[in-house]
N, C-alpha and C positions, 0 to 999 in steps of 0.2 A: 116349486122349490127344488133346486138341484140337490144331489146327494151330499155334496160338500157342505152346503148350508145346513142341511138336516143334521149332519154329523157334528158340526160346530154347536148347534143348539143342544144336542144330547150331551156333549162333553161339558157344556156350561151348566146344565142342570145337575149333572153328576158332581161337578166341582162345588156347586152351591150346597148340595146335600151333604157332601163330605165336610165342608166348613161348618155347617149347622151341627152335625153330629160331633165334631171335635170341640165345639163350644159348650155342649150340653153334658151333664153328668151321665155316666154310663148306667144303663139299666141292669138289674140283676139277670144273670143267665141261669140261676138256680134258685131254689126256694129260700135258702138261707146260707149265710157264710160267716158263722161266728169267728171271732178273732182267734188265730192260733196262739198258743202260749208264746209270750214275747221273751226272747233271749237276746243275746248279743247280735245286733243287726250287722249284716254284711252286705245286704242289698236294700236299698232305700226306694220305696214305691209310694205312690199317692194313695195312702190308706194302709190297711194291714192285710197280711196274707191270711187265707182262709184255713180254718181247722180241717183236719181230715174228716170228710163226711161220715165215715164209719164211727168216729168218736164224738159226734154231736149228741148232746143230751138236753133234756128240759132245763137243767140248771144253767145252761148257757144263756137262756132267755129270761132269767130272773136275777134281780139284784136287791140287796138290802142296804146299799150304800147311802140311801136317802131316808132311811128309817129313823135315824136319830138326829136331834137338833145339833146344829153346829155351835162353835164357841163364839158367843156374842160379847164376851168380856174384853172389848177393845175400844179404841178411841171412836170408831164409827158406830159401834153398837150393832154390828151386823156380821153375818156369816153367809158366804156363797159357796156352795158345793156343786160343781158341774161334773157329771159322770158321762164320759165319752166311750167310744168303742174300745179304747185302750184298757178301760176298767170293766166294761160291760160287754162281753163278747158278742152277745146277740144283736147289738146295734150295728155291727160291721156291715157295710155296703147298703144300709137302709136309709142313710141320709138323716139320721136322727141322733140327738143326745138329750139328756134330761138334767135338771138341776133343782136344788132346794135352796131357798133363801129364808133365813131367820133374822128377825129384826127386833131388837130391844125397844122399849118405849123411847121415842125420839131417835131411834137408830136409822141410819141411812146407808144405802148402797150408792156410792158416789158415781158421778157421771162417767159412763164408759160406753163402749160399742162392741159389737161382735161382727167382724168384717166378713165372715162367711155364713151368717145365719140370721134369719128372722127369729123372733122369740114370742111364744105364747105364754103369758104370765097369768097364772091361776092363783087367786088368794084362797088359801085353805083355812086360815084363822086370822082374826083381827081386822083392822082397817088400815089400808095402805094408800098413800098418794103415789101414783105412778105417772111418768110422763116422758116425752122424747122431743127432740128438736129436729126439724127437717132441714133440708139443704138451703131453705130460705130463712133460716133462723126463726121459724115460727114454732111456738111451744104448744104441744098437745098434751094435756094432763087431765086425769080424772081421779076422784076418790073412789077406791074400790073396797067393797065389803066381801064377806065370806061368800064364795061361789062365783064371784065376778071374774071375768077374763079380760085381759088387755093385750094388745099386740104391739110389739116393738119391731118396726120394719128393719130389715137387714142393713147393717152398717151405720145406722143413725145413733147419735148420742142419746142415752136414756138413763133414768135413775128411778129409785123408789125410796119411800120414806114412811116409817111407821107413824100413823096418825091417830092411834088409839091409846088406851090406858093399859094394854096388856101386850105381851110378846106376840108378834105377828109372824105367820108362816105362809110362804107361797112356794109353788112349784112351777117350773118352767119346762117347756119342750122347745128344742131348737131344731131348725131345718137343716142341720148339718151334723155329721158324726164328729166333727171337730170345729166348733163355731169360732174358736179364738176369742180373745178379749183384749181390748185396748183401754187401759185405765188412764183417763186424762188427769184426774185430780192428784192421785198418788204419784204420778210420773213427774209432774211439774211443781208440786207443792209439798212442803213438809207436813206429815201427818201429826199435827199437834191438836190439843183440845180446842185452842182458839181457832185454828184453821177449820176444824171440823164444824164448829158452831157457825162460823161465817158461811161455810158451804151450805149448811141447812137453811140459813136465812135467804141465801140466793135462790135456792131451789123452790122455796115456798112462795108462790105468788097466786094465792087462792082468791076466787071470787067470794063474796059474802055468803052466798048460798052454800058453797063448798065448805067454808069454815064451819058453818052451823052443822053440816053433816058430820064433820069430824068430832066436834065438841071436845077437843082436847085443849085445855087452857094453856098447856105448855107450848103449844104451837101457834095459837091464835095471836099471841103477842108479837110474833116475828113479822118483820116487814122485808120485802125484797128491796134490794138496792144495787 
Protein backbone atom coordinates (compact mmCIF):
# COMPACT_ATOMS: atom_id res chain seq x y z
CA UNK A 1 0.00 0.00 0.00
CA UNK A 2 1.54 3.32 -1.05
CA UNK A 3 1.72 6.35 1.20
CA UNK A 4 -1.05 8.21 -0.65
CA UNK A 5 -3.54 5.35 -0.14
CA UNK A 6 -2.59 5.11 3.52
CA UNK A 7 -3.07 8.85 3.95
CA UNK A 8 -6.54 8.67 2.33
CA UNK A 9 -7.59 5.87 4.71
CA UNK A 10 -6.38 7.83 7.73
CA UNK A 11 -8.24 10.97 6.62
CA UNK A 12 -11.40 8.94 6.04
CA UNK A 13 -11.22 7.46 9.52
CA UNK A 14 -10.70 10.90 11.04
CA UNK A 15 -13.67 12.30 9.09
CA UNK A 16 -15.93 9.45 10.22
CA UNK A 17 -14.86 9.96 13.83
CA UNK A 18 -15.58 13.70 13.65
CA UNK A 19 -19.04 13.07 12.17
CA UNK A 20 -19.81 10.55 14.93
CA UNK A 21 -18.69 12.99 17.63
CA UNK A 22 -20.75 15.83 16.15
CA UNK A 23 -23.89 13.68 16.22
CA UNK A 24 -23.49 12.64 19.86
CA UNK A 25 -24.12 14.66 23.00
CA UNK A 26 -20.98 16.14 24.49
CA UNK A 27 -19.62 14.46 27.60
CA UNK A 28 -18.90 16.47 30.73
CA UNK A 29 -15.37 17.80 31.05
CA UNK A 30 -15.82 18.51 34.76
CA UNK A 31 -17.62 16.89 37.70
CA UNK A 32 -20.65 19.17 37.64
CA UNK A 33 -21.90 22.30 35.92
CA UNK A 34 -24.89 23.79 37.77
CA UNK A 35 -26.84 26.36 35.78
CA UNK A 36 -25.65 29.90 36.29
CA UNK A 37 -28.28 32.41 37.49
CA UNK A 38 -30.41 33.23 34.46
CA UNK A 39 -30.57 36.89 33.56
CA UNK A 40 -31.23 38.65 30.29
CA UNK A 41 -29.75 36.48 27.55
CA UNK A 42 -27.38 38.12 25.10
CA UNK A 43 -25.74 34.88 23.93
CA UNK A 44 -27.86 31.84 23.02
CA UNK A 45 -26.28 28.40 23.38
CA UNK A 46 -27.50 24.80 23.30
CA UNK A 47 -28.03 24.49 27.05
CA UNK A 48 -27.16 26.81 29.91
CA UNK A 49 -23.92 28.45 30.99
CA UNK A 50 -22.20 26.97 34.03
CA UNK A 51 -22.07 28.53 37.44
CA UNK A 52 -18.72 29.72 38.75
CA UNK A 53 -17.15 26.57 40.28
CA UNK A 54 -16.17 28.58 43.34
CA UNK A 55 -19.86 29.27 44.04
CA UNK A 56 -21.22 25.72 43.65
CA UNK A 57 -22.96 24.38 46.76
CA UNK A 58 -24.99 21.33 47.82
CA UNK A 59 -28.22 23.29 47.38
CA UNK A 60 -27.60 23.32 43.62
CA UNK A 61 -28.24 19.57 43.60
CA UNK A 62 -31.51 19.56 45.58
CA UNK A 63 -35.01 20.65 44.62
CA UNK A 64 -38.34 20.75 46.42
CA UNK A 65 -40.34 21.63 43.29
CA UNK A 66 -41.88 18.15 43.15
CA UNK A 67 -42.75 17.91 46.84
CA UNK A 68 -46.31 19.19 46.56
CA UNK A 69 -49.20 17.88 44.47
CA UNK A 70 -50.21 19.90 41.43
CA UNK A 71 -53.62 21.42 40.71
CA UNK A 72 -55.90 18.67 39.37
CA UNK A 73 -59.08 20.78 39.48
CA UNK A 74 -59.38 21.01 35.69
CA UNK A 75 -61.19 19.35 32.78
CA UNK A 76 -58.60 16.57 32.41
CA UNK A 77 -58.27 16.01 36.16
CA UNK A 78 -54.49 15.97 35.96
CA UNK A 79 -51.35 17.96 36.65
CA UNK A 80 -47.91 17.57 35.07
CA UNK A 81 -44.91 19.40 36.50
CA UNK A 82 -41.58 18.93 34.69
CA UNK A 83 -38.45 20.34 36.29
CA UNK A 84 -35.55 21.01 33.93
CA UNK A 85 -32.07 22.47 34.28
CA UNK A 86 -33.62 25.92 34.02
CA UNK A 87 -35.25 25.38 37.43
CA UNK A 88 -32.92 22.77 38.95
CA UNK A 89 -29.31 23.94 38.45
CA UNK A 90 -27.69 20.61 39.32
CA UNK A 91 -29.24 18.96 36.23
CA UNK A 92 -27.29 21.13 33.81
CA UNK A 93 -25.13 19.05 31.38
CA UNK A 94 -26.27 15.75 32.95
CA UNK A 95 -28.89 14.99 30.29
CA UNK A 96 -31.66 14.52 32.85
CA UNK A 97 -34.89 16.16 33.98
CA UNK A 98 -37.61 15.04 36.37
CA UNK A 99 -41.37 15.36 36.62
CA UNK A 100 -44.39 14.76 38.80
CA UNK A 101 -47.82 13.66 37.58
CA UNK A 102 -50.96 13.89 39.75
CA UNK A 103 -54.20 12.27 38.57
CA UNK A 104 -57.69 12.73 39.97
CA UNK A 105 -60.00 9.69 39.87
CA UNK A 106 -60.64 9.14 36.13
CA UNK A 107 -58.07 11.89 35.43
CA UNK A 108 -56.00 11.63 32.26
CA UNK A 109 -52.77 13.04 30.85
CA UNK A 110 -53.72 13.38 27.21
CA UNK A 111 -51.72 11.95 24.33
CA UNK A 112 -48.42 13.75 23.88
CA UNK A 113 -44.75 13.13 23.09
CA UNK A 114 -41.32 14.32 24.19
CA UNK A 115 -39.20 14.88 21.06
CA UNK A 116 -35.88 14.94 22.88
CA UNK A 117 -36.24 12.30 25.61
CA UNK A 118 -37.33 8.84 26.67
CA UNK A 119 -39.29 8.73 29.93
CA UNK A 120 -39.14 6.38 32.91
CA UNK A 121 -42.56 6.49 34.57
CA UNK A 122 -42.73 5.36 38.23
CA UNK A 123 -46.08 4.98 40.03
CA UNK A 124 -45.74 6.22 43.60
CA UNK A 125 -49.41 5.97 44.61
CA UNK A 126 -52.58 4.51 43.15
CA UNK A 127 -53.32 2.55 39.98
CA UNK A 128 -52.49 3.96 36.55
CA UNK A 129 -53.10 2.77 33.00
CA UNK A 130 -50.12 3.85 30.87
CA UNK A 131 -49.44 3.25 27.21
CA UNK A 132 -47.76 4.43 24.01
CA UNK A 133 -48.10 4.05 20.24
CA UNK A 134 -45.13 3.04 18.12
CA UNK A 135 -44.43 4.13 14.54
CA UNK A 136 -46.49 1.19 13.26
CA UNK A 137 -49.54 2.40 15.23
CA UNK A 138 -49.27 -0.56 17.58
CA UNK A 139 -50.52 0.13 21.10
CA UNK A 140 -48.46 -0.96 24.13
CA UNK A 141 -50.21 -0.42 27.47
CA UNK A 142 -50.19 -1.86 30.97
CA UNK A 143 -51.96 -1.38 34.27
CA UNK A 144 -49.41 -0.12 36.79
CA UNK A 145 -49.59 -0.38 40.57
CA UNK A 146 -47.52 1.29 43.28
CA UNK A 147 -43.83 0.65 42.68
CA UNK A 148 -44.24 -0.30 39.01
CA UNK A 149 -42.15 1.37 36.30
CA UNK A 150 -43.06 1.84 32.64
CA UNK A 151 -40.91 3.20 29.80
CA UNK A 152 -42.09 5.64 27.13
CA UNK A 153 -39.57 5.59 24.24
CA UNK A 154 -38.30 8.89 22.91
CA UNK A 155 -40.61 10.77 20.57
CA UNK A 156 -43.52 8.30 20.71
CA UNK A 157 -47.07 9.35 21.57
CA UNK A 158 -48.06 8.24 25.07
CA UNK A 159 -50.66 8.80 27.79
CA UNK A 160 -51.63 7.80 31.32
CA UNK A 161 -54.99 7.48 33.06
CA UNK A 162 -56.01 7.01 36.68
CA UNK A 163 -57.56 3.56 37.02
CA UNK A 164 -58.26 3.52 40.75
CA UNK A 165 -60.56 4.98 43.37
CA UNK A 166 -58.06 7.49 44.78
CA UNK A 167 -55.77 10.21 43.52
CA UNK A 168 -52.73 8.69 41.81
CA UNK A 169 -49.20 10.09 41.82
CA UNK A 170 -46.31 9.21 39.55
CA UNK A 171 -42.79 10.52 39.04
CA UNK A 172 -40.85 10.57 35.78
CA UNK A 173 -37.19 10.79 34.82
CA UNK A 174 -36.37 12.06 31.31
CA UNK A 175 -33.21 11.38 29.33
CA UNK A 176 -32.73 15.05 28.47
CA UNK A 177 -32.33 18.21 30.49
CA UNK A 178 -34.97 19.74 28.22
CA UNK A 179 -37.27 16.96 26.92
CA UNK A 180 -39.85 19.24 25.29
CA UNK A 181 -43.52 18.35 24.94
CA UNK A 182 -45.84 18.13 21.96
CA UNK A 183 -49.46 17.93 23.13
CA UNK A 184 -51.64 16.48 20.37
CA UNK A 185 -55.10 16.65 21.94
CA UNK A 186 -55.04 20.18 23.34
CA UNK A 187 -53.46 21.50 20.14
CA UNK A 188 -56.08 20.21 17.71
CA UNK A 189 -59.22 19.91 19.87
CA UNK A 190 -61.14 22.13 22.27
CA UNK A 191 -60.70 21.18 25.92
CA UNK A 192 -64.33 20.67 26.87
CA UNK A 193 -65.84 18.15 29.27
CA UNK A 194 -67.37 16.25 26.35
CA UNK A 195 -64.07 16.14 24.47
CA UNK A 196 -62.24 15.00 27.58
CA UNK A 197 -64.68 12.14 28.19
CA UNK A 198 -64.48 11.09 24.54
CA UNK A 199 -60.68 11.03 24.76
CA UNK A 200 -60.82 8.77 27.81
CA UNK A 201 -63.07 6.34 25.97
CA UNK A 202 -60.64 6.22 23.07
CA UNK A 203 -57.66 5.62 25.34
CA UNK A 204 -59.20 2.73 27.24
CA UNK A 205 -58.98 -0.50 25.27
CA UNK A 206 -58.31 -2.95 28.08
CA UNK A 207 -58.36 -6.71 27.94
CA UNK A 208 -60.76 -8.42 30.37
CA UNK A 209 -57.93 -9.38 32.70
CA UNK A 210 -56.66 -5.81 32.87
CA UNK A 211 -60.14 -4.52 33.63
CA UNK A 212 -60.40 -6.89 36.59
CA UNK A 213 -57.03 -5.65 37.85
CA UNK A 214 -58.29 -2.06 37.87
CA UNK A 215 -61.66 -2.85 39.45
CA UNK A 216 -62.87 0.68 38.96
CA UNK A 217 -66.53 0.59 37.93
CA UNK A 218 -66.31 4.10 36.48
CA UNK A 219 -63.85 2.87 33.86
CA UNK A 220 -65.01 -0.64 33.01
CA UNK A 221 -68.13 0.72 31.35
CA UNK A 222 -66.12 2.59 28.73
CA UNK A 223 -65.65 1.09 25.28
CA UNK A 224 -63.05 2.11 22.74
CA UNK A 225 -64.37 3.31 19.41
